[in-house]
C-alpha positions as a Markdown table, in Angstrom:
| # | Residue | x | y | z |
|---|---|---|---|---|
| 1 | Unk | 0.0 | 0.0 | 0.0 |
| 2 | Unk | 1.2 | 3.5 | -0.9 |
| 3 | Unk | 1.3 | 5.8 | 2.1 |
| 4 | Unk | 2.1 | 8.9 | 0.1 |
| 5 | Unk | 2.5 | 10.3 | -3.4 |
| 6 | Unk | 5.1 | 12.0 | -5.5 |
| 7 | Unk | 2.9 | 15.1 | -5.6 |
| 8 | Unk | 2.6 | 15.2 | -1.8 |
| 9 | Unk | 6.4 | 14.8 | -1.3 |
| 10 | Unk | 7.0 | 17.5 | -4.0 |
| 11 | Unk | 4.7 | 19.9 | -2.2 |
| 12 | Unk | 6.0 | 19.2 | 1.3 |
| 13 | Unk | 9.6 | 19.6 | 0.1 |
| 14 | Unk | 9.1 | 22.7 | -2.0 |
| 15 | Unk | 10.4 | 20.9 | -5.1 |
| 16 | Unk | 7.2 | 21.5 | -7.0 |
| 17 | Unk | 8.9 | 23.3 | -9.9 |
| 18 | Unk | 12.2 | 21.6 | -9.7 |
| 19 | Unk | 12.6 | 20.0 | -13.1 |
| 20 | Unk | 15.9 | 18.4 | -12.2 |
| 21 | Unk | 14.3 | 16.4 | -9.4 |
| 22 | Unk | 12.7 | 13.5 | -11.3 |
| 23 | Unk | 9.6 | 11.7 | -10.4 |
| 24 | Unk | 11.6 | 8.4 | -10.4 |
| 25 | Unk | 14.1 | 9.9 | -7.9 |
| 26 | Unk | 11.3 | 11.0 | -5.6 |
| 27 | Unk | 9.6 | 7.6 | -5.9 |
| 28 | Unk | 12.9 | 6.0 | -4.8 |
| 29 | Unk | 12.7 | 8.1 | -1.6 |
| 30 | Unk | 9.1 | 7.1 | -1.1 |
| 31 | Unk | 9.9 | 3.5 | -1.6 |
| 32 | Unk | 12.7 | 3.7 | 1.0 |
| 33 | Unk | 10.4 | 5.4 | 3.5 |
| 34 | Unk | 7.5 | 3.0 | 3.0 |
| 35 | Unk | 9.9 | 0.0 | 3.2 |
| 36 | Unk | 11.3 | 1.4 | 6.5 |
| 37 | Unk | 7.9 | 2.0 | 7.9 |
| 38 | Unk | 6.7 | -1.5 | 6.9 |
| 39 | Unk | 9.7 | -3.1 | 8.5 |
| 40 | Unk | 8.8 | -1.4 | 11.8 |
| 41 | Unk | 5.0 | -2.0 | 11.5 |
| 42 | Unk | 5.5 | -5.7 | 10.8 |
| 43 | Unk | 6.6 | -6.1 | 14.4 |
| 44 | Unk | 3.1 | -5.2 | 15.5 |
| 45 | Unk | 0.6 | -4.9 | 12.7 |
| 46 | Unk | -0.7 | -7.2 | 10.0 |
| 47 | Unk | 0.6 | -6.2 | 6.6 |
| 48 | Unk | -0.4 | -5.1 | 4.1 |
| 49 | Unk | -2.7 | -2.5 | 5.6 |
| 50 | Unk | -6.1 | -2.9 | 4.1 |
| 51 | Unk | -8.0 | 0.2 | 3.0 |
| 52 | Unk | -6.8 | 3.7 | 3.4 |
| 53 | Unk | -3.6 | 4.3 | 5.4 |
| 54 | Unk | -4.0 | 6.2 | 8.7 |
| 55 | Unk | -3.2 | 9.9 | 8.6 |
| 56 | Unk | -0.2 | 9.3 | 10.9 |
| 57 | Unk | 1.4 | 6.9 | 8.4 |
| 58 | Unk | 0.8 | 9.2 | 5.5 |
| 59 | Unk | 2.5 | 12.0 | 7.4 |
| 60 | Unk | 5.5 | 9.9 | 8.4 |
| 61 | Unk | 6.0 | 8.5 | 4.9 |
| 62 | Unk | 5.7 | 12.0 | 3.3 |
| 63 | Unk | 8.1 | 13.5 | 5.8 |
| 64 | Unk | 10.6 | 10.7 | 5.6 |
| 65 | Unk | 10.7 | 11.0 | 1.8 |
| 66 | Unk | 11.1 | 14.8 | 2.1 |
| 67 | Unk | 14.0 | 14.5 | 4.5 |
| 68 | Unk | 15.6 | 11.9 | 2.2 |
| 69 | Unk | 15.5 | 14.5 | -0.6 |
| 70 | Unk | 16.9 | 17.2 | 1.8 |
| 71 | Unk | 19.7 | 14.8 | 2.9 |
| 72 | Unk | 20.8 | 14.3 | -0.7 |
| 73 | Unk | 20.2 | 17.9 | -1.9 |
| 74 | Unk | 21.5 | 19.9 | 1.0 |
| 75 | Unk | 23.8 | 17.6 | 3.0 |
| 76 | Unk | 25.1 | 17.8 | 6.5 |
| 77 | Unk | 25.7 | 21.5 | 6.7 |
| 78 | Unk | 22.0 | 22.3 | 6.9 |
| 79 | Unk | 21.2 | 20.8 | 10.3 |
| 80 | Unk | 20.2 | 24.1 | 12.0 |
| 81 | Unk | 18.5 | 25.5 | 9.0 |
| 82 | Unk | 14.9 | 25.1 | 7.7 |
| 83 | Unk | 16.2 | 22.3 | 5.3 |
| 84 | Unk | 17.8 | 20.4 | 8.1 |
| 85 | Unk | 16.9 | 16.7 | 7.8 |
| 86 | Unk | 18.6 | 14.8 | 10.6 |
| 87 | Unk | 16.6 | 16.0 | 13.5 |
| 88 | Unk | 13.3 | 15.6 | 11.6 |
| 89 | Unk | 14.3 | 12.0 | 10.5 |
| 90 | Unk | 15.2 | 11.1 | 14.0 |
| 91 | Unk | 11.8 | 12.4 | 15.3 |
| 92 | Unk | 10.0 | 10.2 | 12.7 |
| 93 | Unk | 12.1 | 7.2 | 13.7 |
| 94 | Unk | 11.2 | 7.8 | 17.3 |
| 95 | Unk | 7.5 | 7.9 | 16.4 |
| 96 | Unk | 7.9 | 4.6 | 14.6 |
| 97 | Unk | 9.7 | 3.1 | 17.6 |
| 98 | Unk | 6.8 | 4.2 | 19.8 |
| 99 | Unk | 4.4 | 2.4 | 17.4 |
| 100 | Unk | 6.6 | -0.8 | 17.6 |
| 101 | Unk | 6.5 | -0.5 | 21.4 |
| 102 | Unk | 2.8 | 0.0 | 21.3 |
| 103 | Unk | 3.0 | 3.4 | 23.0 |
| 104 | Unk | 1.4 | 4.8 | 19.8 |
| 105 | Unk | -1.5 | 2.9 | 18.2 |
| 106 | Unk | -2.5 | 3.1 | 14.5 |
| 107 | Unk | -6.1 | 3.9 | 14.2 |
| 108 | Unk | -8.3 | 3.4 | 11.1 |
| 109 | Unk | -9.5 | 6.9 | 10.4 |
| 110 | Unk | -12.8 | 5.6 | 9.0 |
| 111 | Unk | -13.8 | 3.3 | 11.9 |
| 112 | Unk | -11.9 | 4.7 | 14.8 |
| 113 | Unk | -10.6 | 1.2 | 15.6 |
| 114 | Unk | -7.0 | 0.1 | 15.9 |
| 115 | Unk | -5.6 | -1.6 | 12.8 |
| 116 | Unk | -5.3 | -5.4 | 12.9 |
| 117 | Unk | -2.3 | -6.6 | 14.9 |
| 118 | Unk | -0.3 | -9.7 | 14.1 |
| 119 | Unk | -0.1 | -11.0 | 17.7 |
| 120 | Unk | 3.7 | -11.4 | 17.6 |
| 121 | Unk | 4.2 | -9.2 | 20.7 |
| 122 | Unk | 1.1 | -10.5 | 22.5 |
| 123 | Unk | 1.5 | -13.5 | 24.7 |
| 124 | Unk | -1.0 | -16.3 | 24.2 |
| 125 | Unk | -1.5 | -16.6 | 28.0 |
| 126 | Unk | -0.3 | -15.1 | 31.2 |
| 127 | Unk | 1.3 | -17.2 | 34.0 |
| 128 | Unk | -1.0 | -18.2 | 36.8 |
| 129 | Unk | -0.6 | -20.4 | 39.9 |
| 130 | Unk | -1.4 | -23.4 | 37.8 |
| 131 | Unk | 1.3 | -22.5 | 35.2 |
| 132 | Unk | 4.0 | -24.2 | 37.3 |
| 133 | Unk | 2.1 | -27.5 | 37.4 |
| 134 | Unk | 4.2 | -29.8 | 35.1 |
| 135 | Unk | 1.1 | -31.6 | 34.0 |
| 136 | Unk | -0.8 | -28.4 | 32.9 |
| 137 | Unk | -1.1 | -27.2 | 29.4 |
| 138 | Unk | 1.3 | -24.4 | 28.7 |
| 139 | Unk | 3.2 | -25.1 | 31.9 |
| 140 | Unk | 6.1 | -22.9 | 32.7 |
| 141 | Unk | 7.7 | -25.4 | 35.1 |
| 142 | Unk | 11.3 | -26.4 | 34.4 |
| 143 | Unk | 11.8 | -29.0 | 31.8 |
| 144 | Unk | 15.1 | -30.3 | 33.2 |
| 145 | Unk | 17.5 | -29.6 | 36.1 |
| 146 | Unk | 21.2 | -29.4 | 36.3 |
| 147 | Unk | 23.4 | -30.1 | 39.2 |
| 148 | Unk | 26.3 | -28.0 | 38.0 |
| 149 | Unk | 27.6 | -24.7 | 39.1 |
| 150 | Unk | 28.6 | -22.2 | 36.5 |
């Protein structure tokens, strides 16, 4: 699923009339941003996302692609200027980390519900007093013992 468009990245970056910045080049920045986002989302959410991407993902993808353009176009010396890309990219990566840690949730804008999760970071059960019973299903009791000191 595409989270952003070439036109949206051009508008956000200010490269709307820049004829030397090709659509293919911008698409490569979008592809990188969306690949990075999906790599993080796959830890928590079921991919591909069905329907329309949440506004938060659209924003992150557009801004990541924009900062990728700024990085290539303006380089390191722009950090404290309006075209500085490093701090913006780090802030977006922090947002994605919060999503992976489930501190931020992705909400379907049309339903108001959280997107489908993949269950990878959700335990199938929680330990109880019966969990240590070696005969119980899903027992957490030790499977073997060792009489060695390490």
